[in-house]
N, C-alpha and C positions, 0 to 999 in steps of 0.2 A: 512620624506621625503620632500626635498626642490626642487621646480621646478625652474631650472635656464635657460632653453632653452627658447628663445624667438621665435623661428621658429617652427611652428607646422607642417610644410609641408615637404614631400619628393619631390624631383625634379627628376622626371624620366619619359622620358628623357628631357635632356636639350641639345640643339644644338645651338651654338653661332659662328657667323662670324663677324670678325672685321678687318678692314684694314685702312691704312693710306698711301696716295699717294702724294709725293712730285712733283708738277708739275714743279717747278723751286726752287731756293734758298729761295724763300720767300713765295710762295703759296703752300698750303697744302689742301688736300681734305680727309675727313675720313667718314667711315660709320660703323655702328653696326646693326647687325641682330641677334636677340635672340629668340629663340622659346623653351618654358619650358612648361611641363605638370606638374601640382602641385597636390598631393593627400595628403590629411590630414591625419596625424598620429593619430591612435585611442587612444594612451596613452599619448598624449602630455600635456594637462591640467589636472592635478590632482585636484579633488574636495574634496573627503572625503573617509571614509571607513564605510561599514556596516557589521555587523556580520552575517555570514551565517550558522554558526555552533556553538552555544553556549557552548555545552559540550567540543568541542575540542579547543575552542577559535580560530576559524577560521574567518578571515575577508576578505572581497572583497573590492578591491580599485575601486572607481568609478571616471571615467574621463569625461570631458566635450567634447561632440561630436560636439560642435559648436552651436552657435545660431545667427540667423539674417545673416548679410553679412558674419561672420566668419565661417558659416557652408559650405561656397563655396569650391568646387573643380573645376578644370577646366584647360584650355589652355590659355597661354598668348603669344602674339607676340609683340616683341618691336622692333621698327626701328628707327634709328638715322642716319642723314646724316648732314654733316657740312663743312664749309670751312674756313680757316684762312689764314692772311696775316701777315708776320713779317717784321717790319722794324728795324732791329738789328744793332746797332752801338757799338763802344767800350765804349761810355759813357751813353748808355741806350737803350731802346726799345720802340716801340708801336706795338701792336698786336690786331688789330680788328678781330672779328670772328662771324660768324652766324651759327645756326643750326636749324634744325626742328626735334622734337621728336613726335613719334607716338606710342601709346599702344593700344591693343585691346584684348578682351577676349572672349572665349566661356566657360560659366560657367554651372556647375551642382549642383544638391543637395541643391537648394535654395527653401525656402517657401516664397512665394511673400508677404504675409501679415506680417510675422515675419521679413522680411528684411525692410519693410516699417516702422513697429513699432520701430525696431532697429535703423534705421537711424534717425527717428523723436526724439527719446530720446537722442542719442548720439550727434547729430549735431544741436539740437535745431531748427529743420527745420520743413517744412510742405511738406514732401514728399507724394506722392499719387500714385496710381496705374500707371498713365501716366508716371512717373519717372522711374519705374521698368523696367529693362532690364537685360537679361542674356547674352547680348552681348555688353557691354559697350565699347565705343571708345573715345579716348582722343588724340588731336594733338595739340602741343604747339611750336611756333617758339621762338627763343631767340637771342638776340644780346649782345656782350660784346666788351669792348676795354680795354685792359691791357696795363699798361705803367709803366716805371720805369727808374731811372737815377742811375748812378754808379760813385761815388767818392772814391778815395783812396789816401793814404799816407803811408810813412814809418815811423815806431815808434819803440822804443826800449824799452822793458820792461824786468827788471831783466837780462840784458845782452844778450837777445834774440831779434833779429830783426823781426818784423812782418809787414806785409802789413795790414793797418787798413782801412777797407771799411765802406762806409756809403751809403745805398741804399734805397732812398725813393720809394715807389710804390703805384700806384693808379689804380683801376679797377672799371669801371662801368659795371653794369649787368642789362639787362631789359628782362623780360619774363612775358607776360600777363597772368591774371588769366583766367582760363577756368573752368566753372562751371560743375557741375555733377561728379566730380571725386570721391564723396562719395560712388557712386555704383561700382567704382573699388575696389575689394577685396584687403586686405593688405596681399599679399602672402610672401613677403621677404623684405618690406620696413619698415623704421623707420626714425624718426628724429634723425639726427647724433648729438652727443654732440659738443658743440661749443668749438673751440680751434683757435689758431692762423692760422692754415692752413684753417679753414673755411672762412676766409677773401677772399680767391682767389678760392674757389670752385664755380662751376656753379649751384649747388643745395644743399639745406639744408637737402634733403632726400637721404638715401641709397636705392638701389633698383629702380625699374621702375613703382611701383604702383601709385605713386604721382609724377606729372610733375609740379614742384613748380612755384609760381609766385614770381617775383622779380622786384623792381625798386631801385636800391641802389648803393651807392658809397662806395668802401673799401679804406681806407687809412692805409698805413703801412710804417714802417721804419725798416730795418734790419741793423745790423753792425756787422762785423767779424774781428777776428784776424787770419791771415793766415801766416804760416811760409814760409821760403824760398823754401822749396821743395813742396810747395802747400798743405801741412797738415793744415786743418782747426782747430785751437785749441780751439776757442770760438766763439759761434754764439748767438746773441740776437735779437728778433724781437718784436715789439709791434705794435698794430693796432686796428681799430675800424670800424665798418660799420655804415654808415649814411643811414637810410631808408626814401625814398621820399613818400612811401605810406605803409600803414599797410598791413601785409600779410594776406591773406584770406584762403589759402589752409592749411589744418592741418589734422592730424590723432587723432581722439577722443579716449581717453583711455576708454570711456565708450561703444564704439562700440563693438558688439558681446557679451555683457553681459545679460544674461537672469535675469530680475529684480526679478523672482520668485524663483531663486535658490541661495542657500547660496554659494558664492564663496570663502570664507576664504581669503580675501585680506588684506594684511598688511598696505596698503594706501587706501584712499578713492579716487576712480577714479573722483568723482565730484571736488575734491580740485585739482587734477592733471589738469583736463579740464579747470578750472578756471585760474590756473596759465599759462598754455600754451596759452590761449586767451589773457591774459594780456601781455605776452611776445610778442605776434604778433602785439601789439599796440604801442610798445616802439619805439621811433623815432630813437634810436641808439642801437646798439649791446653792450654787455659787452666789456669792454677794455680787448683785449686779449694779453698775452705776452708768450714768449717761450725763455728759456735760455738753452743752450747745451754747456757743457764742455766736450771736448774729452781728457781723461786722457792720452791715447795713442791710438795706431790704432785698439785696441781690446776692449777697455773699454770706456764708456761715461756716463754721468749723464745728465738727462734732467729734467728741471722744467717747468711746465705749470701753469700759474695763470690767472684766468679771474675774472675781477672786475666789478660788476654791478654798473655802473655809475648813473643809474636811481634812484637806492634805496640806493647807497652808502654802499655797502656790498659785501663780497666775494662770488662770484658765484660758482667757482670751483677751486681746486688746485690739482696738481698732481706732485710727485717726483718719478723719475724713474732711475733705473740702468740697464746697459746692458753689458754683457760680451760675446764677439763673437770671440773665438780664432781661428776658422776656419770654413771651409764649413760644414753645417749640425751640427753645434754645437753652441748653443747659451744659455745663462742664462739671464733671465729678472726678475727683482724684482721691486716692486713699491707700492706706497701708493697714494690713491686718496680720495679727499673729493668732494662732490657734495652738493650744498645747498638744493637740493631736487631731488631724483631720478626720472626718467621718467618711469621706469619700476617697477612693483611691484612682490613680491614674494609670491608664494602659497605654505603655509606650511600644513604639515600633521596634521590631528586632532588625538588626542590620545584618 
């Protein structure tokens, strides 16, 4: 049995409200309110099997019920409000924006000493009873300014006339580091895999359990070949993030691991933790690129390549094919290489 699901929680209920109000052609206001109750699935993390009836060769599967902070069940309320202004012209744009994010919890099923021990070994900290809470709260403001230019010219390739574009883009993002988020359980959050689109995201985490810190400048360049009818035949983008400060917020792969229980892991969480912390100290991100070729209006091929300029090695590579002949019909195929996966797989013991 291979454990492939990274989410051990059921979400019931989940109530979400989101909206965007255009005050005028340039000013927009938005909000998000998300309430979710998380209940841990009993059969999520497979550990091993034990024999219960030797004569009939009957085994019982054993599952991890959670340890430390990962044993948490509870409710989460996430609130976000923001405003953005767009200076859009035919030759480019400038889009400053601000927002405030807030997350708070009401947690159950925690053992105080286990949580403290868990966080100390996972985050190399000095957590005490004074840091423990079953109702953690985090509020983080952020600011960004996104900008770009647009250049184009006509070109002829193989008898076909294209509009050839050149689109430099730059985005600055600042979000302060807020301490104490280790007490926030990881209900549905993970560090997202880095790709070209990561250059323009406001957070490196999915979900709402980590409100990330950032002081960075993203630089990118996109070029396209567009046919007369507006069909984009080819798109290529390349870029990199310059970090002005080390990132401090992370999710430790050691969190929630009971050191006294055989976890049957395919990779060493200590090695994963070391690699993650080293990545957080890099002054630049991997060099990210994306190449998309639209064969026709129903088929395309995409290539993603991330090059680690700090260590001069391939960080990740992906080659994908998509066929979408109509609504509710799609075929996807792909190959992906990662220098080292962030997740680990739990295998059945024979």
